[in-house]
Residue frames as a rotation matrix with the C-alpha (Angstrom) as fourth column:
UNK 1
0.612 0.568 -0.550 -8.11
-0.768 0.264 -0.583 -4.34
-0.186 0.779 0.598 11.71
UNK 2
0.047 -0.551 0.834 -6.91
-0.065 0.831 0.552 -7.87
-0.997 -0.080 0.003 11.16
UNK 3
0.322 0.058 -0.945 -5.55
-0.850 -0.423 -0.316 -7.82
-0.418 0.904 -0.087 7.62
UNK 4
-0.789 -0.566 0.240 -4.25
-0.412 0.777 0.476 -11.36
-0.456 0.277 -0.846 7.20
UNK 5
-0.584 0.583 0.565 -6.49
0.710 0.705 0.006 -12.64
-0.395 0.404 -0.825 4.41
UNK 6
0.323 0.683 -0.655 -7.69
0.231 -0.729 -0.645 -9.21
-0.918 0.057 -0.393 3.26
UNK 7
0.172 -0.193 0.966 -7.78
0.985 0.007 -0.174 -8.03
0.027 0.981 0.191 -0.33
UNK 8
0.026 -0.252 -0.967 -6.13
0.255 -0.934 0.250 -4.68
-0.967 -0.253 0.040 -1.13
UNK 9
0.939 0.153 0.307 -6.27
0.340 -0.288 -0.895 -2.51
-0.048 0.945 -0.323 -4.22
UNK 10
-0.050 -0.999 -0.008 -2.94
0.917 -0.049 0.396 -1.40
-0.396 0.012 0.918 -5.71
UNK 11
0.798 0.429 -0.424 -2.38
0.335 -0.900 -0.280 2.34
-0.502 0.081 -0.861 -6.12
UNK 12
-0.075 -0.832 -0.550 0.61
-0.401 -0.480 0.780 2.47
-0.913 0.279 -0.298 -8.47
UNK 13
0.612 0.292 -0.735 1.39
-0.777 0.048 -0.628 1.69
-0.148 0.955 0.257 -12.10
UNK 14
-0.424 -0.805 0.415 3.32
-0.710 0.580 0.400 -1.54
-0.562 -0.125 -0.818 -11.47
UNK 15
-0.623 0.256 -0.739 0.66
-0.574 0.492 0.655 -3.57
0.531 0.832 -0.159 -13.28
UNK 16
-0.823 0.367 -0.433 -1.02
0.538 0.748 -0.389 -5.28
0.181 -0.554 -0.813 -10.33
UNK 17
-0.346 0.790 0.506 -4.67
-0.242 -0.596 0.766 -4.48
0.906 0.143 0.397 -9.68
UNK 18
0.663 0.626 0.411 -5.61
-0.619 0.150 0.771 -6.62
0.420 -0.766 0.487 -6.68
UNK 19
-0.453 -0.834 -0.315 -3.42
-0.362 0.494 -0.790 -8.24
0.815 -0.244 -0.526 -4.00
UNK 20
0.704 0.625 -0.338 -4.09
-0.027 0.498 0.867 -10.56
0.710 -0.601 0.368 -1.06
UNK 21
0.173 -0.645 0.745 -2.37
-0.921 -0.374 -0.109 -10.11
0.349 -0.667 -0.658 2.31
UNK 22
0.616 -0.012 -0.788 -0.46
0.066 0.997 0.037 -13.23
0.785 -0.074 0.615 3.41
UNK 23
0.014 -0.642 -0.767 1.79
0.948 0.251 -0.193 -11.79
0.317 -0.725 0.612 6.11
UNK 24
0.595 0.215 0.775 1.85
0.020 -0.967 0.253 -8.84
0.804 -0.135 -0.579 8.48
UNK 25
-0.417 -0.905 0.083 4.26
-0.048 -0.069 -0.996 -7.58
0.908 -0.420 -0.014 11.14
UNK 26
-0.968 0.155 0.197 1.72
-0.209 -0.065 -0.976 -7.24
-0.139 -0.986 0.095 13.99
UNK 27
-0.557 0.806 0.198 -1.88
0.713 0.587 -0.384 -8.09
-0.426 -0.073 -0.902 14.73
UNK 28
0.655 0.743 -0.135 -3.21
0.571 -0.604 -0.555 -4.65
-0.494 0.286 -0.821 13.76
UNK 29
-0.315 -0.797 0.516 -1.54
0.949 -0.243 0.203 -2.77
-0.036 0.553 0.832 10.96
UNK 30
0.333 0.322 -0.886 -1.38
0.315 -0.924 -0.217 0.96
-0.889 -0.206 -0.409 10.42
UNK 31
0.989 -0.054 0.136 -0.70
0.103 -0.403 -0.909 3.26
0.104 0.914 -0.393 7.52
UNK 32
0.441 -0.897 0.041 3.00
-0.876 -0.439 -0.198 3.05
0.196 0.052 -0.979 6.73
UNK 33
0.181 -0.346 0.921 3.47
-0.477 0.788 0.390 -0.65
-0.860 -0.510 -0.022 7.59
UNK 34
-0.382 -0.357 -0.852 5.09
-0.908 0.316 0.275 -3.08
0.171 0.879 -0.445 5.15
UNK 35
0.282 0.532 0.799 3.12
-0.559 0.767 -0.314 -6.30
-0.780 -0.358 0.514 4.58
UNK 36
-0.854 -0.499 0.145 3.64
-0.219 0.599 0.770 -9.39
-0.471 0.626 -0.621 2.40
UNK 37
0.176 0.957 -0.230 1.12
-0.615 -0.076 -0.785 -9.81
-0.769 0.280 0.575 -0.42
UNK 38
-0.582 -0.206 0.787 0.34
0.439 0.735 0.517 -12.17
-0.685 0.646 -0.337 -3.28
UNK 39
-0.724 0.296 -0.623 -0.82
-0.611 -0.694 0.381 -10.73
-0.319 0.657 0.683 -6.61
UNK 40
-0.330 0.711 0.621 -4.31
0.271 0.701 -0.660 -11.99
-0.904 -0.050 -0.424 -7.48
UNK 41
0.664 0.543 0.513 -5.11
0.668 -0.124 -0.734 -9.83
-0.335 0.830 -0.445 -10.52
UNK 42
-0.184 -0.791 -0.583 -2.67
0.118 -0.607 0.786 -8.07
-0.976 0.076 0.205 -12.85
UNK 43
0.486 0.210 -0.848 -2.38
-0.737 -0.423 -0.527 -6.65
-0.469 0.882 -0.050 -16.34
UNK 44
0.986 -0.167 -0.027 -1.06
0.119 0.798 -0.591 -8.96
0.121 0.579 0.806 -19.08
UNK 45
0.568 -0.804 -0.175 2.60
0.593 0.252 0.765 -9.85
-0.571 -0.538 0.620 -18.57
UNK 46
-0.133 -0.662 0.738 3.92
0.966 -0.253 -0.052 -7.83
0.221 0.706 0.673 -21.53
UNK 47
0.175 0.268 0.948 2.47
0.200 -0.952 0.232 -4.64
0.964 0.149 -0.220 -19.97
UNK 48
0.897 0.236 0.373 3.27
-0.296 -0.306 0.905 -5.06
0.328 -0.922 -0.205 -16.29
UNK 49
-0.094 -0.980 0.175 6.29
-0.752 -0.045 -0.657 -5.32
0.652 -0.193 -0.733 -14.03
UNK 50
-0.524 0.000 0.852 4.67
-0.723 0.529 -0.445 -7.89
-0.450 -0.849 -0.277 -11.74
UNK 51
-0.674 0.276 -0.685 3.19
-0.345 0.703 0.622 -11.32
0.653 0.655 -0.379 -12.40
UNK 52
0.342 0.896 0.283 0.02
-0.806 0.124 0.579 -12.91
0.484 -0.426 0.764 -11.12
UNK 53
0.876 0.081 -0.476 0.66
0.129 0.911 0.392 -15.37
0.465 -0.404 0.787 -8.27
UNK 54
-0.132 -0.989 -0.067 4.04
0.471 -0.004 -0.882 -13.91
0.872 -0.148 0.466 -7.24
UNK 55
0.585 0.236 -0.776 4.78
0.811 -0.161 0.562 -12.69
0.007 -0.958 -0.286 -3.70
UNK 56
-0.137 -0.573 0.808 5.86
0.414 -0.774 -0.479 -9.08
0.900 0.269 0.343 -3.08
UNK 57
-0.562 -0.029 -0.827 6.22
0.778 -0.359 -0.516 -6.59
-0.282 -0.933 0.224 -0.26
UNK 58
-0.047 0.617 0.786 3.68
0.624 -0.596 0.505 -3.76
0.780 0.514 -0.357 -0.09
UNK 59
-0.963 -0.228 -0.146 3.34
0.264 -0.667 -0.697 -0.50
0.062 -0.709 0.702 1.80
UNK 60
-0.076 0.985 -0.157 -0.08
0.997 0.070 -0.046 0.24
-0.034 -0.160 -0.987 3.31
UNK 61
-0.878 -0.241 0.414 -1.22
0.338 -0.924 0.178 3.69
0.340 0.296 0.893 2.15
UNK 62
-0.454 0.807 0.378 -4.96
-0.787 -0.562 0.253 3.86
0.417 -0.183 0.890 2.89
UNK 63
-0.940 0.222 -0.260 -7.20
0.312 0.869 -0.385 1.89
0.140 -0.442 -0.886 5.26
UNK 64
-0.130 0.969 0.210 -10.96
0.161 -0.189 0.969 1.77
0.978 0.159 -0.131 5.66
UNK 65
0.254 0.179 -0.950 -10.45
0.929 0.227 0.291 1.51
0.267 -0.957 -0.109 9.40
UNK 66
0.852 0.097 0.514 -10.48
0.005 -0.984 0.178 4.84
0.523 -0.149 -0.839 11.22
UNK 67
0.045 -0.905 -0.423 -6.99
0.901 0.220 -0.374 5.85
0.431 -0.364 0.826 12.34
UNK 68
0.905 0.246 -0.346 -6.24
0.399 -0.774 0.492 8.51
-0.147 -0.584 -0.799 14.90
UNK 69
0.265 -0.820 0.508 -3.58
0.353 -0.408 -0.842 11.15
0.897 0.402 0.181 14.47
UNK 70
-0.572 -0.563 -0.597 -1.56
0.764 -0.101 -0.637 12.86
0.298 -0.820 0.489 17.16
UNK 71
-0.882 0.315 0.350 -4.12
-0.342 -0.940 -0.014 15.69
0.324 -0.132 0.937 17.07
UNK 72
-0.757 0.577 0.306 -6.79
0.073 0.541 -0.838 13.16
-0.649 -0.612 -0.452 18.16
UNK 73
0.048 0.749 -0.661 -8.66
-0.873 -0.290 -0.392 13.57
-0.485 0.596 0.640 14.89
UNK 74
-0.053 0.003 0.999 -9.76
0.135 0.991 0.004 10.41
-0.989 0.135 -0.053 13.10
UNK 75
-0.125 -0.020 -0.992 -9.26
-0.926 -0.356 0.124 9.78
-0.356 0.934 0.026 9.40
UNK 76
-0.088 0.112 0.990 -10.64
0.157 0.983 -0.097 6.91
-0.984 0.147 -0.104 7.33
UNK 77
-0.722 -0.208 -0.660 -10.48
-0.608 -0.267 0.748 6.23
-0.332 0.941 0.067 3.61
UNK 78
0.295 0.941 -0.168 -12.98
-0.891 0.208 -0.403 4.60
-0.344 0.269 0.899 1.30
UNK 79
0.838 -0.076 -0.541 -10.73
-0.254 0.822 -0.509 1.69
0.483 0.564 0.670 0.30
UNK 80
0.635 -0.726 0.263 -7.82
0.018 0.354 0.935 -0.44
-0.772 -0.589 0.238 1.41
UNK 81
0.949 -0.307 -0.075 -4.85
-0.147 -0.220 -0.964 0.55
0.280 0.926 -0.253 -0.76
UNK 82
0.520 -0.851 0.074 -1.21
0.280 0.252 0.926 -0.54
-0.807 -0.461 0.369 -0.97
UNK 83
0.698 -0.470 -0.541 1.84
-0.715 -0.412 -0.565 0.31
0.042 0.781 -0.623 -3.07
UNK 84
0.917 -0.397 -0.029 4.17
0.396 0.917 -0.049 -2.49
0.046 0.034 0.998 -4.14
UNK 85
0.633 -0.770 0.075 7.78
-0.769 -0.615 0.174 -1.98
-0.088 -0.167 -0.982 -3.02
UNK 86
0.378 -0.608 -0.698 11.05
-0.135 0.709 -0.692 -3.87
0.916 0.356 0.186 -3.46
UNK 87
0.415 -0.241 -0.877 13.25
0.791 0.572 0.217 -5.19
0.449 -0.784 0.428 -0.64
UNK 88
-0.684 -0.727 -0.063 14.88
0.682 -0.606 -0.410 -1.78
0.260 -0.323 0.910 -0.14
UNK 89
-0.212 0.703 -0.679 11.52
0.654 -0.414 -0.633 -0.02
-0.726 -0.578 -0.373 0.22
UNK 90
-0.792 -0.076 -0.605 11.56
-0.347 -0.761 0.549 1.71
-0.502 0.645 0.576 -3.17
UNK 91
0.235 0.970 0.065 8.31
-0.444 0.167 -0.880 1.60
-0.864 0.178 0.470 -5.16
UNK 92
-0.349 -0.279 0.895 8.13
0.555 0.708 0.437 -0.81
-0.755 0.649 -0.093 -8.09
UNK 93
0.428 0.582 0.691 5.90
0.903 -0.299 -0.308 1.55
0.027 0.756 -0.654 -10.07
UNK 94
-0.647 -0.702 0.298 6.83
0.715 -0.694 -0.083 5.07
0.265 0.159 0.951 -11.11
UNK 95
-0.578 0.528 0.622 3.54
-0.390 -0.849 0.358 6.82
0.717 -0.035 0.697 -10.30
UNK 96
-0.835 0.353 -0.422 1.40
0.548 0.479 -0.686 6.66
-0.040 -0.804 -0.593 -7.20
UNK 97
-0.511 0.739 0.440 -2.29
-0.090 -0.555 0.827 7.54
0.855 0.383 0.350 -7.40
UNK 98
0.245 0.572 -0.783 -3.22
0.831 0.291 0.474 7.97
0.499 -0.767 -0.404 -3.75
UNK 99
0.861 0.086 0.501 -3.13
-0.157 -0.893 0.423 10.52
0.484 -0.442 -0.755 -1.00
UNK 100
-0.156 -0.952 -0.263 0.31
0.364 0.191 -0.911 11.15
0.918 -0.238 0.317 0.45
UNK 101
0.776 0.630 0.046 -0.71
0.167 -0.275 0.947 11.30
0.609 -0.726 -0.319 4.09
UNK 102
0.396 -0.580 0.712 1.17
-0.828 -0.561 0.004 12.55
0.397 -0.591 -0.702 7.11
UNK 103
0.730 -0.054 0.681 1.46
-0.433 0.734 0.523 9.01
-0.528 -0.677 0.513 8.46
UNK 104
0.868 -0.455 0.200 3.64
0.461 0.584 -0.669 7.96
0.187 0.672 0.716 5.51
UNK 105
0.326 -0.770 0.548 6.16
-0.215 -0.625 -0.750 10.70
0.920 0.127 -0.370 6.20
UNK 106
0.393 -0.130 0.910 6.13
-0.917 -0.133 0.377 9.94
0.072 -0.983 -0.171 9.92
UNK 107
0.858 -0.032 0.512 6.82
-0.089 0.974 0.209 6.25
-0.505 -0.225 0.833 9.19
UNK 108
-0.069 -0.995 -0.078 9.90
-0.191 -0.063 0.980 7.15
-0.979 0.082 -0.186 7.12
UNK 109
-0.182 0.077 0.980 8.42
0.865 0.487 0.122 6.79
-0.468 0.870 -0.155 3.63
UNK 110
0.060 0.158 -0.986 8.83
0.017 -0.987 -0.157 10.40
-0.998 -0.008 -0.062 2.54
UNK 111
-0.861 -0.427 -0.276 9.87
-0.267 -0.082 0.960 9.50
-0.432 0.901 -0.044 -1.00
UNK 112
-0.698 0.672 0.248 6.62
0.704 0.580 0.410 7.66
0.132 0.461 -0.878 -1.67
UNK 113
0.150 0.762 -0.630 4.60
0.763 -0.494 -0.417 10.48
-0.629 -0.418 -0.656 -0.10
UNK 114
-0.255 -0.317 -0.913 6.37
-0.184 -0.912 0.368 13.01
-0.949 0.261 0.174 -2.32
UNK 115
-0.975 -0.120 -0.185 5.60
-0.199 0.122 0.972 11.19
-0.095 0.985 -0.143 -5.61
UNK 116
-0.467 0.875 0.131 1.93
0.779 0.477 -0.408 10.67
-0.419 -0.089 -0.904 -4.74
UNK 117
-0.278 0.433 0.857 -0.74
0.773 -0.429 0.467 12.61
0.570 0.793 -0.215 -6.60
UNK 118
0.457 0.545 0.703 -2.16
-0.059 -0.770 0.636 14.52
0.888 -0.332 -0.319 -3.67
UNK 119
-0.721 -0.665 -0.197 -0.83
0.215 0.056 -0.975 15.55
0.659 -0.745 0.102 -0.29
UNK 120
0.442 0.886 0.143 -3.07
-0.011 -0.154 0.988 15.22
0.897 -0.438 -0.058 2.75
């Protein structure tokens, strides 16, 4: 899935609602990759930690594209979802409302997988 120019929903309570992908590490991204995004829609500035139009790093949590696991089973989600992170990889928000999948732990993001609402 080519994601440069794709809109993603935000699955944490940082204040951003919709982001736009402006940079990616490879041509096809996977769950657990860090991408560069621009905030397109956010809560009012007195209620959010992020501002509209600013550039942040984001961790890909869910993809509509079907991804294969090591067990050769495919898994796809109903939306494209990211979590905003700082330069060290820590989440900007304090709560994550998405599935904490196996791919996040395998990619080295166990802390984000542990604070997510559900474990898959």
